[in-house]
C-alpha positions in Angstrom: -11.1 14.4 31.0 -13.5 13.0 28.4 -15.9 15.9 29.1 -13.3 18.6 28.3 -14.1 20.5 25.1 -10.5 20.3 23.8 -10.5 16.5 24.1 -14.0 16.2 22.5 -13.1 18.5 19.6 -9.8 16.7 19.0 -11.3 13.3 18.9 -14.2 14.4 16.8 -11.8 15.9 14.3 -9.7 12.7 14.3 -12.9 10.6 13.6 -13.9 13.0 10.8 -10.4 12.7 9.3 -10.7 8.9 9.4 -13.7 9.2 7.2 -12.7 12.1 4.9 -9.2 10.9 4.2 -10.3 7.7 2.5 -13.2 9.5 0.8 -10.7 11.9 -0.9 -8.1 9.2 -1.7 -9.4 8.4 -5.1 -9.0 12.1 -6.1 -5.4 12.2 -4.9 -6.1 15.2 -2.6 -6.6 15.8 1.1 -9.0 18.1 3.0 -6.6 21.1 2.9 -6.2 20.8 -0.8 -10.0 20.5 -1.3 -10.4 23.8 0.6 -7.8 25.5 -1.6 -9.6 24.2 -4.7 -12.9 25.6 -3.3 -11.4 29.1 -2.9 -10.2 29.0 -6.5 -13.5 27.7 -7.9 -14.7 31.1 -8.8 -15.7 32.8 -12.1 -12.6 35.0 -12.3 -9.1 33.9 -11.3 -7.9 35.3 -7.9 -4.4 35.8 -6.6 -2.6 33.4 -4.4 -2.5 36.2 -1.7 -6.2 36.7 -1.8 -6.8 32.9 -1.5 -4.4 32.8 1.5 -6.3 35.6 3.2 -9.7 33.9 2.6 -8.4 30.7 4.1 -6.5 32.3 6.9 -3.1 30.8 6.0 0.2 32.4 5.4 1.6 33.3 2.0 4.4 30.7 2.1 2.0 27.9 2.8 -0.3 29.0 0.0 2.6 29.0 -2.5 3.4 25.5 -1.5 -0.2 24.4 -1.8 -0.5 25.9 -5.2 2.7 24.3 -6.3 1.4 20.9 -5.2 -2.0 21.4 -6.9 -0.3 22.7 -10.1 1.9 19.6 -10.1 -1.3 17.5 -10.0 -2.7 19.4 -12.9 -5.6 20.9 -10.8 -4.7 24.6 -11.1 -2.8 26.9 -13.4 -1.0 30.0 -12.4 -0.1 33.0 -14.5 1.1 36.6 -13.8 -1.7 39.1 -13.3 -1.6 41.4 -16.4 -2.4 44.4 -14.1 0.4 43.6 -11.7 3.0 41.1 -12.8 4.2 40.7 -9.3 1.0 38.8 -8.5 0.0 35.4 -9.7 -3.5 34.6 -10.6 -4.7 31.0 -10.1 -7.6 29.2 -11.7 -8.8 25.7 -11.7 -8.2 23.4 -14.7 -11.0 21.3 -16.0 -9.6 18.4 -14.0 -9.4 20.7 -10.9 -13.1 21.7 -11.3 -14.0 18.0 -11.6 -11.9 17.1 -8.6 -13.4 19.9 -6.5 -16.9 18.8 -7.4 -16.4 15.1 -6.9 -14.2 15.5 -3.9 -16.8 17.8 -2.3 -19.5 15.2 -2.8 -17.3 12.5 -1.3 -16.7 14.7 1.8 -20.4 15.4 2.1 -21.0 11.7 2.2 -18.3 11.2 4.8 -19.7 14.1 6.9 -23.2 12.5 6.7 -21.6 9.2 8.0 -19.8 11.1 10.8 -23.1 12.7 11.9 -25.3 9.6 11.4 -25.6 9.0 15.1 -27.3 12.3 15.8 -30.7 13.6 14.6 -30.8 15.9 11.6 -31.8 18.9 13.8 -28.9 18.2 16.1 -26.5 18.0 13.2 -27.7 21.4 11.9 -27.3 22.9 15.3 -23.8 21.4 15.7 -22.7 23.0 12.4 -24.4 26.3 13.4 -22.7 26.5 16.8 -19.3 25.6 15.3 -19.8 28.3 12.6 -20.6 30.9 15.2 -17.5 30.0 17.2 -15.3 30.2 14.1 -16.8 33.6 13.1 -16.4 34.9 16.6 -12.7 34.0 16.6 -11.9 36.1 13.5 
């Protein structure tokens, strides 16, 4: 059983979450919220729908995530002047700082997670996972 890919991926994810959760705790966000902040950390505001598409999540989930981030003062939302049915979302100053600092905290947690393997193996691990994710799209 312990050699099964599903088992290994699940337990690797659990271990990584054990490290990233506490790393993000000071910023009052979780990994999903950090990913949403990353999508909105662009020069021009983008719509909630575009962000949902980029992250591969449904529209309803994105609305809930933006509601939460807006409640934390990390994003603002306003109607698109070109199409008032769409909402444009952008990071606040606090949101940009949280994205930057939270991202650095996650990078440290990931380094800790991969500390037991050589740098070359860590790069290969990321590369293989990236290829698998791209192939699934």
